[in-house]
N, C-alpha and C positions, 0 to 999 in steps of 0.2 A: 123522852119516854114514856110510854102510858100508863097508867095505875095497873095495867094488865099485867106489862112486861112486869114491873116492881114488886107484883105483889106471887110471881111464878113461886110455888115450892117446891123444894126438893120432894123426890119420891112420887111425884107426879106423872116421868117420863120414862120413858123404854132407858132398856140400857147402856145403848154407846148414849146419848146424851146426859144421863143422870153421871156416868163418867166423865165424860168431858167437863160436865159441869168443874165435879168437884175437884178435878185436876186443876181448871180454871180459876177458883176458886180458892185454892191454895196458893194460886202466885204464880204455876207454871204455865208456860208456854206450852200448846196442842202441837204434836205432831204424825202424823196420819202419812206412810207412807204406801205407796201403789205397789201390788206386782198385780203380774198377768197371769192368770190362772190359767195351768195348762202347757206354760212353759216348763222347759226340763228343768227343776231342781226348785220349782215356782215353792212348794213346800218348806223346804227349808230355809230358802228364802225368807219368810213370812216370820215363821220362826226366831230365826236370826234376828230381822226387825225390831220384835216385840222385845226379845232380850238384849236389845242392843237400847231401849227405850223407849218408840212406841208408843203413841198412846192409845191409839188405836189401828186397824189395816185396813185398806181398802182394797179389794179382789176385781183383779177386772176381767168379767167374764167373753173371751176374744167371741168377735163379730164381724163378719164381711167387709160390710160396708161403712165402717166408721166416719164421724164428721168429727168429731171433737180430735181423737187421737193425732198425735203428729207420726212423723217418721220412723221413731225408735218404736213406739209402740205399738205402733201398726205392726212394722218387721217381726216384733215379739210375738202377736197377736196370728199371723199370718204363718209363723214356725209353729204353735201350739196347737190350728187348725189345722196343719197339714201332718200333724204329729196325731192325728185323731180327738184332739180335742172338744168334748160340746159341755152346752152348759149341762145336761148332767152328770158327765166327767166331772166339771169342773166343784159342783159342787157336794157331791160325792168325796172329793179329795177332803174337802173345807170341813167336813164332818169330823174328819177325823185330827183336823188340829189344834192343838193345845197350849197357846198361846199365854192365857189371864188378863188377854184385852179385847175390847170387843171388834168384829170383824164386821165393815161394808161391802157390798158388792155395788162393782159397777158396770155397767153395760147401757144396751140400747132399747130403744122403747118395743122395738117391732120382736124381740126374743119373750118379752111378757106380752103383750099381743099376744102372740100366735099358743103361745102355752095356756091364756089367758088369764085374767087379773090373780083373780084366788088361789088357782094351782098355782104362778109362779110364786107367790109371797108365800103360799103354804108349804114350796119347797127350799125357799130361804129358812123357814124355823126350822127346817128339820135339817139343814143343814148347821144350825148352830149358828146366820146371821142374822143377824141384829137390825141394819139394816140395807137401806137398797140409793141408788144414785143412778135414774135414767136421763141419761145426757141431753138425748134430742126430745124429749118431751115436754113441752113448754109449759108454765103452770097451766096460762088459760085454759091448756085440753086436758088438766090432769086430774082431772071431778074420780074420777071413776075410778081411774088405780089409787088416789088416796085413800079414798072410802074403804075401798080394798084392802090396804096397807095395813089400816087402822085399826079394823075388824080382824086382821089377821096376827095384827102386835109386829111389824115391822114398822121402821121408822125412814119415813121417807123424804129421804133428802130433795130439796129444792136449790137450783143454782139460780143465784143473780149476777145480772151481766154488767159492764157498765153501760148499754145499755136500757139496760130498766127503766121504765120510768118511776120518777116521783111515787106518782099515789098509786102504783105497783107494789112497791117496792116492800112497806109494812106489811101490805096482803098476803106476799110473800114469803116475808122471813115469821110471821104468824103462822101460815099452813106451813111448813118444813118442820120435820121431825130430825130427830138424831143431835147435826147442826148446820147450819145456813153454808153453803158453796158458793164463795163470793170468786168469781171469774176475773180471773188479774186482766185478760187482756181480749180485744178481739179475734182470735186466731185458735190456731190448734194448739195440742199440749207439744212441751217441748224449751230445753233449757235454753235461756236468755244472755246474752254477755251484760244486761244490767235487765234492772227490776222495774216494767212499767207503770209510768203513772199511774195509770190506773188502776195496778194494784193495790195501791193503798188508799185510792180516792172510792172505791166499788166498798172495800171492806169497814173504809170508816158510815159511806154511806146506811151501811145494814146497822154499826154498830149504834148508830143515831135513833135506829127506830124498833130493836129488840135487844133482849135478854140471852138470847139464843147464842152457843157459840159460831162465833163466827171462824171460818178458817179460809185461809187465801190460797187460789190453786191454780194452774194453769202457769206457766214462766216462770218459776224458779227454780236457778240453776244452781246454786253454791248456798253453803250454810249463811253468807253474810248476806245475803237476799235474802232467806229466811228472815235472820232477824232484824233486815229492813223491812219487810212485811208484817213483823210481826208489830211495828207499831203502831200499827192501824187495827189487827186481828189479832183475834186472841191467837190462831196459831195458822199452821200452813201443810199443807199438802203435797206432797213430794214423788212426782212420779216417774218421769220422763230419766231424771237420774239415776232411780234407783232400776229403770230397768236395763237401762244400758249396766250398768253397773252389772247386772246378773246376765246380762248378756257375754260380757266380755269377760268378767272376770268371777264368775260363780257367785254360789249364794253366801256363802260366808263373808264375800266381801261387800254384800249387802249388808250387815250387821255393822261391820265397821265404817262403811259409808251412812248409815245412820245413826253411828255413835258418835260421828262427826256433827252433826245436824242437830242431835240430843243437845252435845257438851256446848253448840254454839248460843244456841237457844237460851241454855240455864244462866251462860253468863251474862245474855241480853247487850 
């Protein structure tokens, strides 16, 4: 790890990263649930997840042509869009959330490009959103967005894939803000019967080159798999399991699910 990474000082980061660093440095494993914005009951699900021990919340802005989301999240996104959800309506609803933890938005670059980088970032800030994940925007093409986000105060979270080459990984981790999203496998989101070997490999590779929080997402299907993933990472992002629970059992059940993950991570 470089001296630049070792000498990073608290207070030089945005709200999300500072919060995650403090939690990590206290010995906690980090837990970020994903909830599809605009789906019926999503706001209550977010609040239930936060009350159950989530360290931050990832809010999905529904998009009609996703490339990273598997069938569960696609189903929820389609239902949200059919119900009239728009980026503006999701952010307007997010503005009213009172969770006590930072919020990040996950969506696709076309929404940002269509609105304009600065306007998109400013809309996030107005909604009280700390960070943004643009799942289909490659790091090598992200310069204009990273500049606009930095200028506006939005933490632009970047994704490190199992295929990210060594010569690019340290640069990507350094450019990311909030945390580094270690993509656990080559595929779409969804619960799997077993944790992919690539999930621990990419997280370990990221932690070798950065002191920024590294969270593993995609393909984590149970609390036991979350514990396994955290042997190599600082925490996990849980998406499909949360959204499936929201659709089948409602917002309060999301809180129960997140509590089960929180308990498992705390026990190690």
